[in-house]
PDB file with SEQRES, HELIX, SHEET and CRYST1 records, atoms N, CA, C and O in Angstrom:
SEQRES   1 A   68  MET LYS PHE GLN PHE GLU ASN LEU PRO ASP PHE ILE ALA          
SEQRES   2 A   68  MET ASP GLY HIS GLY PHE TYR VAL TRP SER ALA VAL ILE          
SEQRES   3 A   68  VAL ALA ALA PHE ILE SER ALA TRP LEU ILE ILE SER PRO          
SEQRES   4 A   68  LEU ILE ARG LEU ARG GLN VAL ILE LYS ASP ILE ALA GLN          
SEQRES   5 A   68  GLU VAL ALA ILE GLU ASN ILE HIS LYS SER GLU GLY GLU          
SEQRES   6 A   68  GLY SER LYS                                                  
HELIX    1 AA1 LEU A    8  ALA A   13  1                                   6    
HELIX    2 AA2 MET A   14  GLY A   16  5                                   3    
HELIX    3 AA3 GLY A   18  GLY A   66  1                                  49    
CRYST1    1.000    1.000    1.000  90.00  90.00  90.00 P 1           1          
ATOM      1  N   MET A   1      15.118  99.845  -0.312  1.00  0.00           N  
ATOM      2  CA  MET A   1      15.158  98.565  -0.985  1.00  0.00           C  
ATOM      3  C   MET A   1      16.501  98.443  -1.703  1.00  0.00           C  
ATOM      4  O   MET A   1      16.902  99.329  -2.457  1.00  0.00           O  
ATOM      5  N   LYS A   2      17.176  97.343  -1.456  1.00  0.00           N  
ATOM      6  CA  LYS A   2      18.487  97.125  -2.081  1.00  0.00           C  
ATOM      7  C   LYS A   2      18.358  96.022  -3.126  1.00  0.00           C  
ATOM      8  O   LYS A   2      17.863  94.929  -2.849  1.00  0.00           O  
ATOM      9  N   PHE A   3      18.820  96.342  -4.341  1.00  0.00           N  
ATOM     10  CA  PHE A   3      18.785  95.372  -5.421  1.00  0.00           C  
ATOM     11  C   PHE A   3      20.014  94.482  -5.359  1.00  0.00           C  
ATOM     12  O   PHE A   3      21.067  94.890  -4.868  1.00  0.00           O  
ATOM     13  N   GLN A   4      19.870  93.268  -5.858  1.00  0.00           N  
ATOM     14  CA  GLN A   4      20.969  92.314  -5.876  1.00  0.00           C  
ATOM     15  C   GLN A   4      22.081  92.763  -6.811  1.00  0.00           C  
ATOM     16  O   GLN A   4      23.263  92.580  -6.520  1.00  0.00           O  
ATOM     17  N   PHE A   5      21.690  93.356  -7.948  1.00  0.00           N  
ATOM     18  CA  PHE A   5      22.664  93.772  -8.953  1.00  0.00           C  
ATOM     19  C   PHE A   5      22.579  95.288  -9.119  1.00  0.00           C  
ATOM     20  O   PHE A   5      21.491  95.864  -9.100  1.00  0.00           O  
ATOM     21  N   GLU A   6      23.729  95.920  -9.280  1.00  0.00           N  
ATOM     22  CA  GLU A   6      23.762  97.378  -9.343  1.00  0.00           C  
ATOM     23  C   GLU A   6      23.436  97.923 -10.727  1.00  0.00           C  
ATOM     24  O   GLU A   6      22.943  99.044 -10.843  1.00  0.00           O  
ATOM     25  N   ASN A   7      23.704  97.143 -11.790  1.00  0.00           N  
ATOM     26  CA  ASN A   7      23.429  97.633 -13.137  1.00  0.00           C  
ATOM     27  C   ASN A   7      23.070  96.453 -14.046  1.00  0.00           C  
ATOM     28  O   ASN A   7      23.129  95.294 -13.636  1.00  0.00           O  
ATOM     29  N   LEU A   8      22.702  96.774 -15.276  1.00  0.00           N  
ATOM     30  CA  LEU A   8      22.247  95.749 -16.217  1.00  0.00           C  
ATOM     31  C   LEU A   8      23.331  94.738 -16.582  1.00  0.00           C  
ATOM     32  O   LEU A   8      23.040  93.542 -16.604  1.00  0.00           O  
ATOM     33  N   PRO A   9      24.560  95.150 -16.868  1.00  0.00           N  
ATOM     34  CA  PRO A   9      25.589  94.140 -17.167  1.00  0.00           C  
ATOM     35  C   PRO A   9      25.832  93.159 -16.015  1.00  0.00           C  
ATOM     36  O   PRO A   9      26.076  91.976 -16.251  1.00  0.00           O  
ATOM     37  N   ASP A  10      25.767  93.639 -14.787  1.00  0.00           N  
ATOM     38  CA  ASP A  10      25.898  92.731 -13.635  1.00  0.00           C  
ATOM     39  C   ASP A  10      24.721  91.761 -13.568  1.00  0.00           C  
ATOM     40  O   ASP A  10      24.879  90.586 -13.233  1.00  0.00           O  
ATOM     41  N   PHE A  11      23.544  92.279 -13.893  1.00  0.00           N  
ATOM     42  CA  PHE A  11      22.357  91.426 -13.894  1.00  0.00           C  
ATOM     43  C   PHE A  11      22.488  90.328 -14.947  1.00  0.00           C  
ATOM     44  O   PHE A  11      22.167  89.170 -14.681  1.00  0.00           O  
ATOM     45  N   ILE A  12      22.960  90.690 -16.145  1.00  0.00           N  
ATOM     46  CA  ILE A  12      23.108  89.709 -17.222  1.00  0.00           C  
ATOM     47  C   ILE A  12      24.197  88.698 -16.888  1.00  0.00           C  
ATOM     48  O   ILE A  12      24.048  87.509 -17.168  1.00  0.00           O  
ATOM     49  N   ALA A  13      25.295  89.165 -16.289  1.00  0.00           N  
ATOM     50  CA  ALA A  13      26.405  88.264 -15.949  1.00  0.00           C  
ATOM     51  C   ALA A  13      26.068  87.358 -14.772  1.00  0.00           C  
ATOM     52  O   ALA A  13      26.549  86.227 -14.712  1.00  0.00           O  
ATOM     53  N   MET A  14      25.254  87.831 -13.840  1.00  0.00           N  
ATOM     54  CA  MET A  14      24.831  87.076 -12.658  1.00  0.00           C  
ATOM     55  C   MET A  14      25.999  86.396 -11.946  1.00  0.00           C  
ATOM     56  O   MET A  14      25.980  85.192 -11.690  1.00  0.00           O  
ATOM     57  N   ASP A  15      26.989  87.181 -11.643  1.00  0.00           N  
ATOM     58  CA  ASP A  15      28.166  86.702 -10.908  1.00  0.00           C  
ATOM     59  C   ASP A  15      28.807  85.475 -11.561  1.00  0.00           C  
ATOM     60  O   ASP A  15      29.250  84.559 -10.868  1.00  0.00           O  
ATOM     61  N   GLY A  16      28.852  85.462 -12.896  1.00  0.00           N  
ATOM     62  CA  GLY A  16      29.494  84.372 -13.609  1.00  0.00           C  
ATOM     63  C   GLY A  16      28.572  83.224 -13.975  1.00  0.00           C  
ATOM     64  O   GLY A  16      28.987  82.300 -14.674  1.00  0.00           O  
ATOM     65  N   HIS A  17      27.337  83.264 -13.519  1.00  0.00           N  
ATOM     66  CA  HIS A  17      26.373  82.187 -13.807  1.00  0.00           C  
ATOM     67  C   HIS A  17      25.391  82.570 -14.904  1.00  0.00           C  
ATOM     68  O   HIS A  17      24.469  81.809 -15.199  1.00  0.00           O  
ATOM     69  N   GLY A  18      25.570  83.717 -15.502  1.00  0.00           N  
ATOM     70  CA  GLY A  18      24.626  84.243 -16.488  1.00  0.00           C  
ATOM     71  C   GLY A  18      24.414  83.328 -17.678  1.00  0.00           C  
ATOM     72  O   GLY A  18      23.284  83.155 -18.135  1.00  0.00           O  
ATOM     73  N   PHE A  19      25.495  82.737 -18.187  1.00  0.00           N  
ATOM     74  CA  PHE A  19      25.367  81.860 -19.354  1.00  0.00           C  
ATOM     75  C   PHE A  19      24.414  80.705 -19.057  1.00  0.00           C  
ATOM     76  O   PHE A  19      23.549  80.394 -19.875  1.00  0.00           O  
ATOM     77  N   TYR A  20      24.559  80.082 -17.923  1.00  0.00           N  
ATOM     78  CA  TYR A  20      23.721  78.930 -17.570  1.00  0.00           C  
ATOM     79  C   TYR A  20      22.282  79.359 -17.285  1.00  0.00           C  
ATOM     80  O   TYR A  20      21.330  78.695 -17.695  1.00  0.00           O  
ATOM     81  N   VAL A  21      22.143  80.466 -16.584  1.00  0.00           N  
ATOM     82  CA  VAL A  21      20.806  80.953 -16.242  1.00  0.00           C  
ATOM     83  C   VAL A  21      20.047  81.369 -17.501  1.00  0.00           C  
ATOM     84  O   VAL A  21      18.905  80.958 -17.711  1.00  0.00           O  
ATOM     85  N   TRP A  22      20.686  82.185 -18.334  1.00  0.00           N  
ATOM     86  CA  TRP A  22      19.990  82.701 -19.511  1.00  0.00           C  
ATOM     87  C   TRP A  22      19.772  81.618 -20.567  1.00  0.00           C  
ATOM     88  O   TRP A  22      18.774  81.650 -21.287  1.00  0.00           O  
ATOM     89  N   SER A  23      20.682  80.676 -20.663  1.00  0.00           N  
ATOM     90  CA  SER A  23      20.444  79.581 -21.607  1.00  0.00           C  
ATOM     91  C   SER A  23      19.255  78.726 -21.142  1.00  0.00           C  
ATOM     92  O   SER A  23      18.465  78.267 -21.968  1.00  0.00           O  
ATOM     93  N   ALA A  24      19.126  78.514 -19.853  1.00  0.00           N  
ATOM     94  CA  ALA A  24      17.974  77.768 -19.324  1.00  0.00           C  
ATOM     95  C   ALA A  24      16.675  78.538 -19.552  1.00  0.00           C  
ATOM     96  O   ALA A  24      15.648  77.943 -19.880  1.00  0.00           O  
ATOM     97  N   VAL A  25      16.717  79.849 -19.382  1.00  0.00           N  
ATOM     98  CA  VAL A  25      15.531  80.677 -19.624  1.00  0.00           C  
ATOM     99  C   VAL A  25      15.127  80.611 -21.098  1.00  0.00           C  
ATOM    100  O   VAL A  25      13.943  80.490 -21.412  1.00  0.00           O  
ATOM    101  N   ILE A  26      16.108  80.689 -22.001  1.00  0.00           N  
ATOM    102  CA  ILE A  26      15.823  80.645 -23.433  1.00  0.00           C  
ATOM    103  C   ILE A  26      15.250  79.284 -23.839  1.00  0.00           C  
ATOM    104  O   ILE A  26      14.275  79.216 -24.589  1.00  0.00           O  
ATOM    105  N   VAL A  27      15.853  78.210 -23.346  1.00  0.00           N  
ATOM    106  CA  VAL A  27      15.355  76.867 -23.671  1.00  0.00           C  
ATOM    107  C   VAL A  27      13.925  76.697 -23.150  1.00  0.00           C  
ATOM    108  O   VAL A  27      13.066  76.175 -23.860  1.00  0.00           O  
ATOM    109  N   ALA A  28      13.669  77.130 -21.926  1.00  0.00           N  
ATOM    110  CA  ALA A  28      12.325  77.016 -21.355  1.00  0.00           C  
ATOM    111  C   ALA A  28      11.321  77.850 -22.150  1.00  0.00           C  
ATOM    112  O   ALA A  28      10.184  77.420 -22.345  1.00  0.00           O  
ATOM    113  N   ALA A  29      11.722  79.029 -22.608  1.00  0.00           N  
ATOM    114  CA  ALA A  29      10.828  79.877 -23.394  1.00  0.00           C  
ATOM    115  C   ALA A  29      10.506  79.222 -24.739  1.00  0.00           C  
ATOM    116  O   ALA A  29       9.356  79.243 -25.178  1.00  0.00           O  
ATOM    117  N   PHE A  30      11.518  78.640 -25.396  1.00  0.00           N  
ATOM    118  CA  PHE A  30      11.272  77.964 -26.672  1.00  0.00           C  
ATOM    119  C   PHE A  30      10.357  76.763 -26.499  1.00  0.00           C  
ATOM    120  O   PHE A  30       9.446  76.556 -27.300  1.00  0.00           O  
ATOM    121  N   ILE A  31      10.588  75.979 -25.470  1.00  0.00           N  
ATOM    122  CA  ILE A  31       9.741  74.807 -25.233  1.00  0.00           C  
ATOM    123  C   ILE A  31       8.311  75.237 -24.926  1.00  0.00           C  
ATOM    124  O   ILE A  31       7.364  74.634 -25.432  1.00  0.00           O  
ATOM    125  N   SER A  32       8.144  76.259 -24.111  1.00  0.00           N  
ATOM    126  CA  SER A  32       6.800  76.756 -23.792  1.00  0.00           C  
ATOM    127  C   SER A  32       6.096  77.273 -25.037  1.00  0.00           C  
ATOM    128  O   SER A  32       4.915  76.998 -25.249  1.00  0.00           O  
ATOM    129  N   ALA A  33       6.822  78.021 -25.861  1.00  0.00           N  
ATOM    130  CA  ALA A  33       6.235  78.536 -27.098  1.00  0.00           C  
ATOM    131  C   ALA A  33       5.832  77.381 -28.009  1.00  0.00           C  
ATOM    132  O   ALA A  33       4.756  77.411 -28.606  1.00  0.00           O  
ATOM    133  N   TRP A  34       6.684  76.366 -28.121  1.00  0.00           N  
ATOM    134  CA  TRP A  34       6.371  75.212 -28.965  1.00  0.00           C  
ATOM    135  C   TRP A  34       5.134  74.475 -28.452  1.00  0.00           C  
ATOM    136  O   TRP A  34       4.308  74.028 -29.249  1.00  0.00           O  
ATOM    137  N   LEU A  35       4.999  74.344 -27.144  1.00  0.00           N  
ATOM    138  CA  LEU A  35       3.846  73.650 -26.567  1.00  0.00           C  
ATOM    139  C   LEU A  35       2.548  74.421 -26.788  1.00  0.00           C  
ATOM    140  O   LEU A  35       1.465  73.837 -26.739  1.00  0.00           O  
ATOM    141  N   ILE A  36       2.647  75.716 -27.030  1.00  0.00           N  
ATOM    142  CA  ILE A  36       1.462  76.520 -27.322  1.00  0.00           C  
ATOM    143  C   ILE A  36       1.189  76.540 -28.824  1.00  0.00           C  
ATOM    144  O   ILE A  36       0.044  76.383 -29.246  1.00  0.00           O  
ATOM    145  N   ILE A  37       2.219  76.730 -29.622  1.00  0.00           N  
ATOM    146  CA  ILE A  37       2.058  76.916 -31.064  1.00  0.00           C  
ATOM    147  C   ILE A  37       1.774  75.596 -31.794  1.00  0.00           C  
ATOM    148  O   ILE A  37       0.951  75.567 -32.709  1.00  0.00           O  
ATOM    149  N   SER A  38       2.431  74.525 -31.408  1.00  0.00           N  
ATOM    150  CA  SER A  38       2.287  73.248 -32.103  1.00  0.00           C  
ATOM    151  C   SER A  38       0.844  72.749 -32.180  1.00  0.00           C  
ATOM    152  O   SER A  38       0.405  72.371 -33.266  1.00  0.00           O  
ATOM    153  N   PRO A  39       0.091  72.728 -31.091  1.00  0.00           N  
ATOM    154  CA  PRO A  39      -1.309  72.280 -31.197  1.00  0.00           C  
ATOM    155  C   PRO A  39      -2.160  73.212 -32.071  1.00  0.00           C  
ATOM    156  O   PRO A  39      -3.086  72.754 -32.741  1.00  0.00           O  
ATOM    157  N   LEU A  40      -1.855  74.493 -32.068  1.00  0.00           N  
ATOM    158  CA  LEU A  40      -2.613  75.420 -32.900  1.00  0.00           C  
ATOM    159  C   LEU A  40      -2.367  75.150 -34.384  1.00  0.00           C  
ATOM    160  O   LEU A  40      -3.293  75.207 -35.193  1.00  0.00           O  
ATOM    161  N   ILE A  41      -1.128  74.859 -34.731  1.00  0.00           N  
ATOM    162  CA  ILE A  41      -0.801  74.518 -36.117  1.00  0.00           C  
ATOM    163  C   ILE A  41      -1.503  73.221 -36.506  1.00  0.00           C  
ATOM    164  O   ILE A  41      -2.077  73.120 -37.590  1.00  0.00           O  
ATOM    165  N   ARG A  42      -1.457  72.250 -35.633  1.00  0.00           N  
ATOM    166  CA  ARG A  42      -2.098  70.950 -35.904  1.00  0.00           C  
ATOM    167  C   ARG A  42      -3.612  71.120 -36.023  1.00  0.00           C  
ATOM    168  O   ARG A  42      -4.228  70.508 -36.895  1.00  0.00           O  
ATOM    169  N   LEU A  43      -4.215  71.931 -35.173  1.00  0.00           N  
ATOM    170  CA  LEU A  43      -5.658  72.170 -35.229  1.00  0.00           C  
ATOM    171  C   LEU A  43      -6.043  72.794 -36.567  1.00  0.00           C  
ATOM    172  O   LEU A  43      -7.037  72.396 -37.174  1.00  0.00           O  
ATOM    173  N   ARG A  44      -5.274  73.756 -37.023  1.00  0.00           N  
ATOM    174  CA  ARG A  44      -5.543  74.391 -38.308  1.00  0.00           C  
ATOM    175  C   ARG A  44      -5.489  73.363 -39.443  1.00  0.00           C  
ATOM    176  O   ARG A  44      -6.316  73.395 -40.355  1.00  0.00           O  
ATOM    177  N   GLN A  45      -4.527  72.466 -39.383  1.00  0.00           N  
ATOM    178  CA  GLN A  45      -4.399  71.431 -40.420  1.00  0.00           C  
ATOM    179  C   GLN A  45      -5.573  70.453 -40.370  1.00  0.00           C  
ATOM    180  O   GLN A  45      -6.092  70.051 -41.411  1.00  0.00           O  
ATOM    181  N   VAL A  46      -5.986  70.075 -39.172  1.00  0.00           N  
ATOM    182  CA  VAL A  46      -7.116  69.142 -39.030  1.00  0.00           C  
ATOM    183  C   VAL A  46      -8.395  69.788 -39.565  1.00  0.00           C  
ATOM    184  O   VAL A  46      -9.175  69.129 -40.254  1.00  0.00           O  
ATOM    185  N   ILE A  47      -8.618  71.053 -39.263  1.00  0.00           N  
ATOM    186  CA  ILE A  47      -9.808  71.754 -39.767  1.00  0.00           C  
ATOM    187  C   ILE A  47      -9.773  71.824 -41.291  1.00  0.00           C  
ATOM    188  O   ILE A  47     -10.798  71.639 -41.948  1.00  0.00           O  
ATOM    189  N   LYS A  48      -8.608  72.090 -41.845  1.00  0.00           N  
ATOM    190  CA  LYS A  48      -8.457  72.140 -43.303  1.00  0.00           C  
ATOM    191  C   LYS A  48      -8.751  70.771 -43.918  1.00  0.00           C  
ATOM    192  O   LYS A  48      -9.433  70.687 -44.940  1.00  0.00           O  
ATOM    193  N   ASP A  49      -8.244  69.698 -43.305  1.00  0.00           N  
ATOM    194  CA  ASP A  49      -8.490  68.340 -43.806  1.00  0.00           C  
ATOM    195  C   ASP A  49      -9.970  67.983 -43.751  1.00  0.00           C  
ATOM    196  O   ASP A  49     -10.503  67.380 -44.683  1.00  0.00           O  
ATOM    197  N   ILE A  50     -10.627  68.352 -42.666  1.00  0.00           N  
ATOM    198  CA  ILE A  50     -12.055  68.055 -42.522  1.00  0.00           C  
ATOM    199  C   ILE A  50     -12.860  68.817 -43.568  1.00  0.00           C  
ATOM    200  O   ILE A  50     -13.775  68.256 -44.171  1.00  0.00           O  
ATOM    201  N   ALA A  51     -12.537  70.073 -43.787  1.00  0.00           N  
ATOM    202  CA  ALA A  51     -13.243  70.864 -44.798  1.00  0.00           C  
ATOM    203  C   ALA A  51     -13.058  70.259 -46.182  1.00  0.00           C  
ATOM    204  O   ALA A  51     -13.988  70.238 -46.988  1.00  0.00           O  
ATOM    205  N   GLN A  52     -11.860  69.771 -46.452  1.00  0.00           N  
ATOM    206  CA  GLN A  52     -11.579  69.147 -47.744  1.00  0.00           C  
ATOM    207  C   GLN A  52     -12.403  67.858 -47.908  1.00  0.00           C  
ATOM    208  O   GLN A  52     -12.958  67.608 -48.978  1.00  0.00           O  
ATOM    209  N   GLU A  53     -12.479  67.058 -46.862  1.00  0.00           N  
ATOM    210  CA  GLU A  53     -13.263  65.823 -46.919  1.00  0.00           C  
ATOM    211  C   GLU A  53     -14.748  66.113 -47.101  1.00  0.00           C  
ATOM    212  O   GLU A  53     -15.430  65.412 -47.849  1.00  0.00           O  
ATOM    213  N   VAL A  54     -15.255  67.141 -46.422  1.00  0.00           N  
ATOM    214  CA  VAL A  54     -16.665  67.513 -46.556  1.00  0.00           C  
ATOM    215  C   VAL A  54     -16.946  67.982 -47.981  1.00  0.00           C  
ATOM    216  O   VAL A  54     -17.981  67.642 -48.553  1.00  0.00           O  
ATOM    217  N   ALA A  55     -16.036  68.755 -48.553  1.00  0.00           N  
ATOM    218  CA  ALA A  55     -16.215  69.229 -49.930  1.00  0.00           C  
ATOM    219  C   ALA A  55     -16.238  68.058 -50.901  1.00  0.00           C  
ATOM    220  O   ALA A  55     -17.070  68.025 -51.808  1.00  0.00           O  
ATOM    221  N   ILE A  56     -15.353  67.111 -50.728  1.00  0.00           N  
ATOM    222  CA  ILE A  56     -15.324  65.923 -51.598  1.00  0.00           C  
ATOM    223  C   ILE A  56     -16.615  65.119 -51.430  1.00  0.00           C  
ATOM    224  O   ILE A  56     -17.182  64.636 -52.410  1.00  0.00           O  
ATOM    225  N   GLU A  57     -17.067  64.982 -50.205  1.00  0.00           N  
ATOM    226  CA  GLU A  57     -18.300  64.243 -49.933  1.00  0.00           C  
ATOM    227  C   GLU A  57     -19.495  64.932 -50.588  1.00  0.00           C  
ATOM    228  O   GLU A  57     -20.371  64.265 -51.138  1.00  0.00           O  
ATOM    229  N   ASN A  58     -19.533  66.250 -50.534  1.00  0.00           N  
ATOM    230  CA  ASN A  58     -20.626  66.995 -51.171  1.00  0.00           C  
ATOM    231  C   ASN A  58     -20.589  66.844 -52.684  1.00  0.00           C  
ATOM    232  O   ASN A  58     -21.637  66.760 -53.325  1.00  0.00           O  
ATOM    233  N   ILE A  59     -19.403  66.809 -53.255  1.00  0.00           N  
ATOM    234  CA  ILE A  59     -19.281  66.612 -54.700  1.00  0.00           C  
ATOM    235  C   ILE A  59     -19.819  65.234 -55.086  1.00  0.00           C  
ATOM    236  O   ILE A  59     -20.546  65.101 -56.071  1.00  0.00           O  
ATOM    237  N   HIS A  60     -19.462  64.217 -54.312  1.00  0.00           N  
ATOM    238  CA  HIS A  60     -19.937  62.860 -54.606  1.00  0.00           C  
ATOM    239  C   HIS A  60     -21.455  62.760 -54.449  1.00  0.00           C  
ATOM    240  O   HIS A  60     -22.114  62.065 -55.223  1.00  0.00           O  
ATOM    241  N   LYS A  61     -22.005  63.443 -53.461  1.00  0.00           N  
ATOM    242  CA  LYS A  61     -23.464  63.422 -53.275  1.00  0.00           C  
ATOM    243  C   LYS A  61     -24.163  64.094 -54.435  1.00  0.00           C  
ATOM    244  O   LYS A  61     -25.176  63.597 -54.926  1.00  0.00           O  
ATOM    245  N   SER A  62     -23.627  65.231 -54.882  1.00  0.00           N  
ATOM    246  CA  SER A  62     -24.277  65.963 -55.980  1.00  0.00           C  
ATOM    247  C   SER A  62     -24.136  65.184 -57.286  1.00  0.00           C  
ATOM    248  O   SER A  62     -25.038  65.244 -58.120  1.00  0.00           O  
ATOM    249  N   GLU A  63     -23.058  64.466 -57.492  1.00  0.00           N  
ATOM    250  CA  GLU A  63     -22.911  63.630 -58.692  1.00  0.00           C  
ATOM    251  C   GLU A  63     -23.877  62.465 -58.657  1.00  0.00           C  
ATOM    252  O   GLU A  63     -24.422  62.068 -59.687  1.00  0.00           O  
ATOM    253  N   GLY A  64     -24.088  61.920 -57.480  1.00  0.00           N  
ATOM    254  CA  GLY A  64     -25.009  60.802 -57.346  1.00  0.00           C  
ATOM    255  C   GLY A  64     -26.442  61.218 -57.599  1.00  0.00           C  
ATOM    256  O   GLY A  64     -27.197  60.440 -58.183  1.00  0.00           O  
ATOM    257  N   GLU A  65     -26.852  62.402 -57.190  1.00  0.00           N  
ATOM    258  CA  GLU A  65     -28.207  62.883 -57.393  1.00  0.00           C  
ATOM    259  C   GLU A  65     -28.421  63.273 -58.846  1.00  0.00           C  
ATOM    260  O   GLU A  65     -29.530  63.141 -59.363  1.00  0.00           O  
ATOM    261  N   GLY A  66     -27.376  63.751 -59.512  1.00  0.00           N  
ATOM    262  CA  GLY A  66     -27.504  64.195 -60.901  1.00  0.00           C  
ATOM    263  C   GLY A  66     -27.679  63.050 -61.872  1.00  0.00           C  
ATOM    264  O   GLY A  66     -28.262  63.243 -62.939  1.00  0.00           O  
ATOM    265  N   SER A  67     -27.200  61.874 -61.544  1.00  0.00           N  
ATOM    266  CA  SER A  67     -27.291  60.728 -62.463  1.00  0.00           C  
ATOM    267  C   SER A  67     -28.636  60.023 -62.375  1.00  0.00           C  
ATOM    268  O   SER A  67     -28.926  59.169 -63.213  1.00  0.00           O  
ATOM    269  N   LYS A  68     -29.461  60.347 -61.400  1.00  0.00           N  
ATOM    270  CA  LYS A  68     -30.754  59.673 -61.232  1.00  0.00           C  
ATOM    271  C   LYS A  68     -31.799  60.267 -62.109  1.00  0.00           C  
ATOM    272  O   LYS A  68     -32.946  59.819 -62.094  1.00  0.00           O  
TER     273      LYS A  68                                                      
END                                                                             
């Protein structure tokens, strides 16, 4: 089996195209990570907001029952 590149520096340089190849890989990795992480962050915030609203609603219900 013959490899395209003989050593690691040749692999990174990719016959002069390394900058373009690796920059595209890095950009794609960041975008992919953002597409995974962003909804998880938003979900955590939505769950926190819902819990806060439920707590406020429970406080209002308990105040309403206490005044009767």
